[in-house]
N, C-alpha and C positions, 0 to 999 in steps of 0.2 A: 644678392645674388639676380636683380634685375633692375630694370630702368625704375621703374616705379610697380608701386602696386596697381593693378586694376582690377575694374567692376568689381559684384559683386560674388566671382568666382574665384577670388584673390586668396586659395587655401593654403595651406603651408603643410607640407607632408612629414612635419617631426625637426625634433629637436632631438641630437642624436650628441651623444658623449661619446669623446676617445680620448685617449692617455698617451700622454706624448712630453717629454720633458718635463716629468710631475705635474701636469698642466691638465684642464678638460677642456678640448675642444670640442667646440658646438658650434655648428652648421645650421644656419636656415634655411631649409629649399622647399622652394614651391613652386606653382605655374604661372604666366601669366594668360592675357586674353587671347593670343593662338594657342594653349593649349600643350605650354613646350615647360619643360624644367627648368628653372630655372635657381640662380643659385642670390639670394636677397643679404646674404650678410653671415657673419660667422665673428666666434669670442673664444678666448685663453680663457679660462676661468681658473681661479686658485682653488673652489672651492665646489659643492655642488649644492650649498644650502639655499633653502626659499631666498633669505633675503642676496645672494649671488645671483639669481637667476630674477630675480624683481629688478636689479641695476639693469642686467643687461636685455630686459624686455624696455625700460624705460630712454634703454639705448637706440634702439629700434626706434619707439613712438617717434623720438627726437628727430632723426635721423628721416623717418619717411612720414611720421605724423598721421598714421593712420592706422585702426588697428585692426588683422587681418581677419576677414569673416568667421574661419574656422581655424582650429590650430589643431591639429593632431600630433600625438605625441608616443610616447612610448611609458608604461606604467612609472612612473617616478611622483613621488605623494609631495616635495620639491617645488618640483617644477608645476604642478598642478598647483597649488598654494598661491604662487607666483603668477599663473596668468588669472588665477581667479581675483588677484589684488588689482595686478597693473592691464592685463587686457578684459576688462569689464564687462565689451560690447562684443567678444568670442564668443564664438562656442563652442568648446575645447571635447573634443570626442579621441580618445584609444585607437589606435594602430592594433586594426585587425592582424593582422599577421605576425607580429612580434605575441600577442597573448595567443594564438592560436601554438605558434613556435614553441611552446612549455606546456604542450601538452603532453608530448612522448615522457617529460623527465617527472612533471607532475600525478600522472595517473600510471604512467609505468607499458614499459613496451611490451610485454608480455599482453596486455589487454589490449593494446591499440592493435598488433600486429595479429593478433589470433581470434580476434572477433569482431563484430562489429561494429564496435561500440565509434571509432574514429569517425567512419564513415556516416554513423547516424549523426553524432554531432556537428561534424562535418553539413552536410545535408540541410540545418535547420540554421547554421551559425552562417555561413557563406549564401547569400541568399536575402534578397529584397522582398520577396514575394510573402512573405508573412505579416501576419501584424502581431501585436504585440502579445495577444492572448494565444492564439497559433503559437508563436516562439515559445512560450512559457507553459504550455503545455506537452509541447514536442519537448522540451527539457528537463522539465519532470520524468517524462517519459523515459528516458536515457538514463537518469541518475536513479531512477527505482529498479528497472530491469537488471545494470551490473551492480546496485549494492555501494552507490558510490556518495549516499546520503554524508557520510564522516569525513569525506574528503573536503579539508576547509580549503586550498585553492580555488575550486570547482565552486562554491558555495561565494569565495570572493568576488571571485569573476560573472558569477552570475548574480550578485548587490551591485555590480556597476555596469550591470547589462546595457544601459540608457548611454553610456559612453562609448562602447562600442560595437552593439548589436544594430545591424542595419534597420531590423523590424522595427525602432524604434523613430527613425530619419528616413522614413520612406522620400519625404516629401522634401528634403532637403538636398538642393544638387551640389552633390560633393564629387563629381568629374572622372568618378571611379577610384577618388583618393583610398577608401575605405577597404576597400579589394584587391588592391595590388600594391604592392614594394618597388617597384620598378621605378620610380621617382627618386624616395629617399635613400635606395641601399645603392642605387649608381652613384650618387655623392657620396655617399658614406665607403664604399669601395675604394673611390679613387681619394677622399680624405683620408682615409685608414690605412694608406699603403708607407712604408718609410720614408720619413723626411717630404712628405705630402703637402706638408707647411712650404717648405722650401721649396720642391717643385711648381704648388700655386703660383707663388713670388715672382718666380722666375718664369712663368707661362704669361702672368699676367702684364709683363715690361715687355717681354716678346712682342703679345698682343699690341700694344699702345705703341712699341718705335716701328713694328710694321705697320703700323698706324701713319705713326708722324710721317713716315718716310714715305708716302704713298702719296700723305697730299704735300711735303714738299717735290716728291717727284712731275708731279702733275701740276703745279701752280709755279715752279720753276726753273724748270731744263725745259730746253730746247726740244721741239720734236725734233726725231731724223729727218729730211728728205728722200722720201722712201719712190724709185719708180719701178716700173714693172719688168724693163731689163737693163743692166748694167753698160757703160760708154763701148766697153771690147762689145758687146755682143751686137749693141745698135752698129757699130761698123761694121762687123761680120754681115749682118744682113741687107746694110746697106750697096756693101761689095757684091751680094751675092745676088740682088737685085740687079746691079748695074752689070753686070755677068750675061 
């Protein structure tokens, strides 16, 4: 996805799985030192087990020679286990958008659309101005007010709050990656299209061909001689001047 991993701001925005040709397509998306979206690599995997992901991460390390400072993924136990064992020096975070995207289905459309529940949850989640203690007080207040103490999904994401709530890593430089999906989703949109892998290969070859042709044209061809006016125009102007 990029030439190299760069400085301490090299952050992966996700490992996203797509199903095509009965295999799992896993792209690595990140940022470079210019804060631009880059594609570090991708793989076609036969399964989504921890062992398969560990093999993939080891291949990445062999190619780049450095672990990313931060890895942001979806909620996947196999990915989590692989990252813990292979990227031992990386900080693992969960994508906030993917967690919150499940809110409607896990809590219910009626509660989200007819009360201020969703707004109150978003107010304490989508901010880095709260301390951990302030977040916990706000969370418990919402759970109590809407009688959601028996909701297992809310309990689960609260237990893993240190992996995705900004209150717990306000001092970490995240380049806004935990609060936006524009980087990973733009890559996912492209690779998720029909025959995207074939298109990506063709696009890569086209870019390489254009680069090679440009190099050839600039070093091997003779530049054409250009003048301000052609010979006939020069003759016309000369005759006009003589008359």
